[in-house]
C-alpha positions in Angstrom: 0.1 0.1 0.3 2.9 2.7 1.0 4.9 1.9 -2.2 1.5 2.2 -4.3 0.8 6.1 -2.2 4.2 6.5 -3.6 4.5 5.4 -7.1 1.4 7.3 -7.6 2.2 10.8 -5.6 5.3 10.7 -7.7 3.7 10.3 -10.8 1.4 13.1 -10.1 3.6 15.2 -9.3 6.1 14.7 -12.2 2.5 15.5 -14.6 1.8 18.7 -12.6 5.6 19.7 -13.0 5.6 19.0 -16.7 7.9 16.0 -17.1 8.2 13.1 -19.3 9.3 10.5 -17.5 12.8 10.7 -19.4 13.1 14.0 -18.3 12.9 12.8 -14.3 14.8 10.2 -15.3 17.8 11.6 -17.5 17.7 15.3 -14.5 18.1 12.5 -11.1 21.0 9.9 -13.7 18.6 7.0 -13.5 17.5 4.9 -16.3 13.8 5.5 -18.2 13.3 2.1 -16.8 13.8 2.7 -13.1 11.1 5.8 -13.4 8.9 3.1 -15.5 8.7 0.7 -13.3 8.4 2.6 -10.2 5.4 4.2 -11.7 4.4 1.0 -12.4 4.6 -0.6 -9.4 6.7 -3.2 -10.6 9.8 -1.0 -8.6 10.4 -0.1 -4.8 11.4 3.3 -4.3 15.1 3.2 -2.9 15.8 5.6 0.4 18.4 8.0 -1.4 16.1 7.6 -5.3 13.2 9.0 -3.6 14.7 11.8 -2.1 16.3 12.8 -5.3 13.2 12.2 -6.9 11.9 15.1 -4.6 14.1 17.4 -5.5 13.9 17.5 -8.7 9.6 17.9 -9.0 10.7 20.9 -6.3 9.0 18.7 -3.9 9.5 17.7 -0.2 9.9 13.8 0.5 6.8 13.9 3.0 4.4 15.3 -0.2 5.0 11.6 -1.3 4.8 9.5 1.5 1.8 8.7 2.7 0.1 10.6 5.8 1.1 8.9 9.6 2.7 5.8 7.5 4.8 4.0 9.9 8.3 3.5 9.5 8.3 6.6 7.0 10.3 9.8 8.1 8.4 12.6 9.0 10.7 15.4 10.9 13.0 16.3 7.6 16.3 16.8 9.0 15.7 13.4 10.8 15.6 12.3 7.2 18.6 13.7 6.2 20.4 13.5 8.1 19.8 9.4 7.5 20.7 10.5 4.0 23.8 12.2 4.7 24.8 8.4 6.6 23.7 6.1 4.2 26.2 8.6 1.4 29.4 8.9 3.8 28.4 4.7 4.8 28.3 4.1 0.1 32.2 6.9 -0.4 33.5 4.8 2.7 33.1 1.5 0.9 33.9 2.3 -2.2 37.3 4.3 -1.1 37.9 0.8 0.8 37.3 -0.9 -2.6 39.4 0.3 -4.6 42.0 0.5 -2.1 42.1 -3.1 -2.0 41.1 -3.4 1.5 37.5 -5.5 1.1 38.2 -8.7 0.6 36.8 -10.6 -2.4 33.1 -12.7 -2.4 33.1 -15.1 0.4 36.2 -14.2 2.6 36.9 -11.2 5.0 
């Protein structure tokens, strides 16, 4: 149900912004098929992508989420903090893998 609400909200905001799926995909650096599958309900929206979609559509993330839904961040400051932590985790992982400090699959 939550994914259904989000996909419909994304589509509605995209249409309101007079953007095509292709344009939205290009702005947030994903494939057209990613947006198509999200709006069709075949793909769930990852946390970081939801934030990028909201920025591209010039709205708050909370406007794309169901009101009073469990598991969704209601406070934008907390949301942005969690996103920054997520970004830092990715950056640290990439740096480690480039230096060869992460073991190969199956070994650590």
